[in-house]
C-alpha positions as CSV (number, residue, x, y, z in Angstrom):
1,M,60.0,49.3,164.3
2,T,63.2,50.9,165.6
3,L,65.2,53.4,163.7
4,T,67.9,50.8,163.1
5,E,65.4,48.5,161.6
6,D,64.0,51.3,159.5
7,L,67.5,52.1,158.1
8,V,68.3,48.6,157.4
9,L,65.0,48.2,155.5
10,V,65.7,51.4,153.4
11,Q,69.2,50.1,152.7
12,T,67.9,46.8,151.6
13,I,65.4,48.4,149.2
14,L,68.1,50.7,147.7
15,T,70.3,47.7,147.1
16,R,67.8,45.2,145.9
17,Y,65.8,47.5,143.6
18,V,67.5,50.8,142.9
19,L,71.0,49.3,142.5
20,V,69.8,46.4,140.4
21,V,68.3,49.0,137.9
22,C,71.6,51.0,138.1
23,F,73.5,47.7,137.5
24,I,71.6,46.9,134.3
25,L,71.6,50.5,133.0
26,G,75.2,51.1,133.9
27,I,76.3,48.1,131.8
28,I,74.2,49.3,128.8
29,G,75.5,52.8,129.3
30,S,79.2,51.9,129.6
31,I,79.0,49.7,126.4
32,C,77.2,52.6,124.6
33,N,80.0,55.0,125.8
34,L,82.6,52.6,124.4
35,L,80.9,52.1,121.1
36,F,80.4,55.9,120.6
37,F,83.9,57.1,121.5
38,C,85.6,54.2,119.6
39,Q,84.2,55.5,116.2
40,K,86.9,56.4,113.7
41,K,86.1,60.0,113.8
42,L,86.4,60.3,117.6
43,R,89.0,57.7,118.7
44,S,91.9,59.9,117.1
45,N,91.0,62.6,119.6
46,S,93.1,62.4,122.7
47,C,90.2,63.2,125.0
48,S,88.3,60.2,123.5
49,I,91.0,58.0,124.7
50,Y,90.3,59.0,128.2
51,F,86.6,58.7,127.8
52,I,87.1,55.1,126.5
53,A,89.5,54.4,129.5
54,T,86.9,55.8,131.9
55,S,84.1,53.7,130.4
56,I,86.3,50.5,130.7
57,F,87.2,51.2,134.3
58,N,83.6,52.0,135.2
59,L,82.3,48.9,133.5
60,V,84.8,46.8,135.6
61,V,83.5,48.6,138.8
62,I,80.0,47.7,137.9
63,L,80.7,44.1,137.0
64,I,83.1,43.1,139.8
65,G,82.2,45.8,142.4
66,M,78.4,45.8,142.3
67,S,77.8,42.2,141.6
68,P,78.9,41.0,145.1
69,V,76.9,43.8,146.8
70,L,73.7,42.7,145.0
71,L,74.4,39.0,145.6
72,V,75.1,39.5,149.3
73,S,71.7,41.4,149.6
74,F,69.8,38.4,148.1
75,F,72.0,35.6,149.6
76,P,73.3,36.9,152.9
77,D,74.2,33.6,154.3
78,E,76.3,32.4,151.4
79,P,79.7,31.3,153.0
80,I,82.0,32.7,150.3
81,F,80.9,36.2,151.0
82,K,82.3,35.9,154.6
83,T,85.8,34.7,153.7
84,S,88.9,36.7,154.1
85,A,89.9,36.3,150.5
86,F,86.6,37.7,149.2
87,C,86.9,40.7,151.6
88,K,90.4,41.6,150.4
89,T,89.9,40.9,146.7
90,R,86.8,42.9,146.6
91,A,88.2,45.9,148.7
92,Y,91.3,46.0,146.5
93,T,89.6,45.7,143.1
94,I,86.9,48.4,143.8
95,H,89.4,50.8,145.1
96,V,91.9,50.3,142.1
97,F,89.4,50.7,139.4
98,L,87.6,53.7,141.0
99,M,90.9,55.4,141.3
100,M,91.7,54.5,137.6
101,S,88.4,56.0,136.6
102,R,89.0,59.2,138.5
103,S,92.5,59.6,137.2
104,S,91.5,59.2,133.7
105,V,88.8,62.0,134.2
106,V,91.6,64.2,135.6
107,L,93.8,63.6,132.6
108,A,90.8,64.4,130.4
109,C,90.4,67.8,132.2
110,I,94.1,68.5,131.7
111,D,93.9,67.5,128.0
112,R,91.0,70.0,127.4
113,F,92.9,72.7,129.4
114,A,96.0,72.0,127.1
115,L,93.9,72.0,123.9
116,C,92.6,75.6,124.6
117,S,95.9,77.0,126.1
118,S,97.6,80.0,124.3
119,H,101.0,78.4,125.1
120,A,102.3,76.1,122.3
121,H,104.4,74.0,124.9
122,V,101.1,73.4,126.8
123,R,99.2,72.4,123.8
124,R,101.7,69.6,123.2
125,L,100.0,67.7,126.0
126,N,97.0,67.4,123.6
127,N,98.4,64.3,122.0
128,Q,96.9,60.9,121.2
129,R,100.0,59.0,121.8
130,L,100.7,60.8,125.1
131,A,97.1,59.9,126.1
132,I,97.6,56.3,125.5
133,L,100.8,56.2,127.5
134,L,99.2,58.1,130.4
135,V,96.4,55.7,130.5
136,I,98.8,52.8,130.7
137,F,100.7,54.6,133.4
138,I,97.8,55.3,135.7
139,T,96.7,51.6,135.2
140,L,100.1,50.4,136.5
141,F,100.3,53.0,139.1
142,W,96.9,52.1,140.7
143,L,97.5,48.5,140.5
144,I,100.7,48.9,142.6
145,I,100.0,51.7,145.1
146,P,96.9,50.3,146.9
147,V,98.3,46.8,147.6
148,H,98.2,47.6,151.3
149,V,94.3,47.6,150.9
150,A,94.5,43.8,150.0
151,I,96.9,43.1,152.8
152,F,95.4,44.9,155.8
153,N,91.7,44.9,155.0
154,D,90.0,41.8,156.5
155,I,87.0,40.5,158.4
156,Q,87.9,41.4,162.0
157,M,85.5,39.0,163.6
158,P,82.7,36.6,162.6
159,G,79.7,38.6,161.4
160,S,81.5,41.9,161.2
161,P,81.8,43.8,157.9
162,C,85.0,43.8,155.9
163,G,87.3,46.8,156.8
164,A,90.4,48.0,158.5
165,S,91.3,47.9,162.2
166,G,93.9,49.4,164.7
167,I,96.4,51.9,163.5
168,Y,95.9,50.9,159.8
169,S,92.3,52.1,160.0
170,I,93.6,55.6,160.8
171,F,96.2,55.4,158.1
172,Y,93.6,54.2,155.6
173,S,91.2,57.0,156.6
174,I,93.8,59.5,155.8
175,Y,95.0,57.9,152.7
176,A,91.5,57.4,151.3
177,A,90.4,60.9,152.1
178,T,93.7,62.2,150.3
179,V,93.6,60.1,147.2
180,T,89.9,60.8,146.7
181,A,90.1,64.6,147.4
182,I,93.1,65.2,145.2
183,P,91.4,64.2,141.9
184,L,88.2,66.1,142.8
185,V,90.3,69.3,143.3
186,M,92.2,68.7,140.2
187,M,89.1,68.0,138.1
188,T,87.5,71.3,139.4
189,I,90.6,73.3,138.8
190,F,91.4,72.2,135.3
191,S,87.7,72.2,134.3
192,F,87.4,75.9,135.1
193,C,90.8,76.6,133.5
194,A,89.6,74.7,130.2
195,L,86.4,76.7,130.2
196,N,88.3,80.0,130.7
197,N,90.7,79.1,128.0
198,L,87.9,78.3,125.6
199,R,86.2,81.5,126.3
200,N,89.4,83.4,125.5
201,V,89.8,81.5,122.2
202,R,86.3,82.5,121.2
203,M,86.9,86.0,122.1
204,Q,89.9,86.2,119.9
205,I,87.7,85.3,116.8
206,R,86.7,88.6,115.3
207,P,83.0,88.7,114.3
208,G,82.3,89.1,110.6
209,L,85.5,87.2,109.6
210,P,85.3,83.6,108.1
211,D,86.1,81.0,110.8
212,T,89.5,79.2,110.4
213,N,89.7,75.5,110.5
214,E,91.3,75.8,114.0
215,S,88.7,78.0,115.4
216,T,85.9,75.9,114.1
217,R,87.5,72.7,115.5
218,I,87.8,74.3,118.9
219,R,84.3,75.7,118.9
220,K,82.5,72.5,117.7
221,R,83.9,69.1,118.3
222,D,86.2,70.0,121.3
223,S,83.6,72.3,122.7
224,Q,81.1,69.3,122.7
225,L,83.7,67.1,124.5
226,I,84.4,69.9,127.1
227,T,80.6,70.1,127.7
228,I,80.5,66.2,128.2
229,L,83.6,66.3,130.4
230,I,82.2,69.0,132.8
231,S,79.0,66.9,133.2
232,E,81.3,64.1,134.3
233,V,83.1,66.3,136.8
234,V,79.9,67.5,138.4
235,I,78.6,64.0,138.9
236,Y,81.9,62.9,140.2
237,V,82.2,65.7,142.6
238,V,78.6,65.3,143.9
239,S,78.8,61.6,144.4
240,T,82.4,61.3,145.7
241,V,82.9,64.2,147.9
242,W,81.1,62.4,150.8
243,F,83.6,59.6,150.9
244,P,86.6,61.6,152.2
245,I,84.3,63.6,154.6
246,N,82.9,60.3,156.0
247,S,86.5,58.8,156.2
248,I,87.7,61.8,158.3
249,Y,84.6,61.8,160.5
250,S,84.8,58.1,161.2
251,T,88.4,58.5,162.2
252,I,87.8,61.5,164.5
253,T,84.9,59.8,166.3
254,S,86.3,56.3,166.4
255,S,86.9,56.6,170.2
256,V,83.5,58.3,170.9
257,H,80.8,56.2,172.7
258,K,77.8,55.9,170.4
259,N,74.2,54.7,171.1
260,A,72.4,52.4,168.9
261,D,70.5,55.1,166.8
262,R,73.7,57.0,166.1
263,T,75.5,53.8,165.1
264,A,72.7,53.1,162.7
265,I,72.6,56.5,161.2
266,E,76.3,56.6,160.7
267,G,76.3,53.0,159.2
268,F,73.6,54.1,156.8
269,I,75.6,57.3,155.8
270,R,78.6,55.1,155.4
271,Y,76.6,52.8,153.0
272,L,75.6,55.8,150.9
273,A,79.0,57.3,150.8
274,L,81.0,54.2,150.2
275,S,78.7,52.0,148.2
276,F,75.5,53.6,146.8
277,L,76.7,56.9,145.4
278,L,80.0,55.6,144.2
279,F,78.2,52.8,142.2
280,F,75.6,55.3,141.1
281,N,78.4,57.5,139.7
282,S,79.9,54.6,137.7
283,C,76.5,53.8,136.2
284,A,75.1,57.2,135.4
285,L,77.8,58.9,133.3
286,F,76.4,57.9,129.8
287,Y,73.0,59.2,130.7
288,V,74.6,62.4,132.2
289,H,76.3,62.9,128.9
290,L,72.9,62.5,127.2
291,L,71.3,65.2,129.5
292,A,74.2,67.6,129.3
293,S,74.9,67.8,125.6
294,K,72.5,68.3,122.8
295,A,75.3,67.5,120.3
296,F,76.0,64.2,122.0
297,R,72.4,63.2,121.8
298,R,72.3,64.1,118.1
299,D,75.5,62.1,117.4
300,C,74.2,59.1,119.4
301,K,71.1,59.1,117.3
302,Q,73.1,59.2,114.0
303,F,75.4,56.4,115.4
304,I,72.4,54.2,116.2
305,F,70.9,54.9,112.7
306,Y,74.3,54.0,111.2
307,L,74.5,50.8,113.1
308,W,70.8,49.9,112.1
309,K,71.5,50.6,108.4
310,K,74.7,48.6,108.6
311,R,72.8,45.7,110.2
312,Q,70.0,45.9,107.5
313,H,72.5,46.2,104.5
314,P,73.8,42.5,104.7
315,Q,70.2,41.3,105.2
316,A,69.2,43.3,102.1
317,Q,72.2,41.8,100.1
318,R,71.2,38.2,101.1
319,S,67.6,38.9,100.1
320,S,68.6,40.2,96.8
321,G,71.0,37.3,96.3
322,E,68.4,34.8,97.1
323,S,66.0,36.5,94.7
324,A,68.6,36.5,91.9
325,T,69.3,32.7,92.6
326,N,65.5,31.9,92.4
327,R,65.1,33.9,89.2
328,N,68.2,31.9,87.7
329,R,66.6,28.7,88.7
330,I,63.3,29.6,87.1
331,N,65.0,30.7,83.9
332,N,67.0,27.5,83.7
333,T,63.8,25.4,84.2
334,Q,61.9,27.3,81.5
335,T,64.9,26.7,79.1
336,Q,64.9,23.1,79.7
337,I,61.2,23.0,79.1
């Protein structure tokens, strides 16, 4: 087998087996994230609003973005997958919801930075109502800004992949690298600032004195959310940083003559950067939270037990009700006798 055939085989295995597992686990994980952060004790926290938004955006990416990739792998000759409408809709939808997800993580980082700030006017950013408004804003913003993706991306010729061409391909490479790199930089900066502010808050607490409600709140609940958020930032950076690098490289080398092996290698790297790692990121966040935070694991166990008991309680009530009814029937029968 040639190198090209080997890489095509590896790509097929990754799509048909690894991504299928990621697809299933990603749906379960996103739903678990939604149920967890929608709890009454958490949803009043502004950071939880951003986590809920991120979970919804990632769930849409998994359902709408991954499904066609998996279907194309199993049914490559299906005509609908080769239409211009499918190409444009899929490119636009994936880009929009990925950017919404990244933006909500950036807002969560800013929220945690504001919470631990020593400046009162900065702490005002830590607000549930503001968080809801900002989520609505980024949703509308990213529905409008990338409209050009749906207009100019297309199937250039029969059998070729969906993408950009001509001058627009240069513009899109610069645009994609920019809008992907900016959130990554902002995540990193505000995450470090939030950790630094949290460290300063802890240092201000004198040892030997009883904790105030404020210090306890920052050290426990919000410290847990910061830990979860940092784990998200790490997985975002690791899985997304290759996308702008690949976009810039593709633009620079677009006029370079390439042999079959180099084309195959670049195509495989493009698959990893633009599909596999981005989808893996959307699917993995819940499980990254579990690995990163002991408190998150404990709270998840408690939440599962709560749901289980809540599910068993109506059954117990029905059983007791049926037993009482049967006893009444028996008593009535004995009385008649």
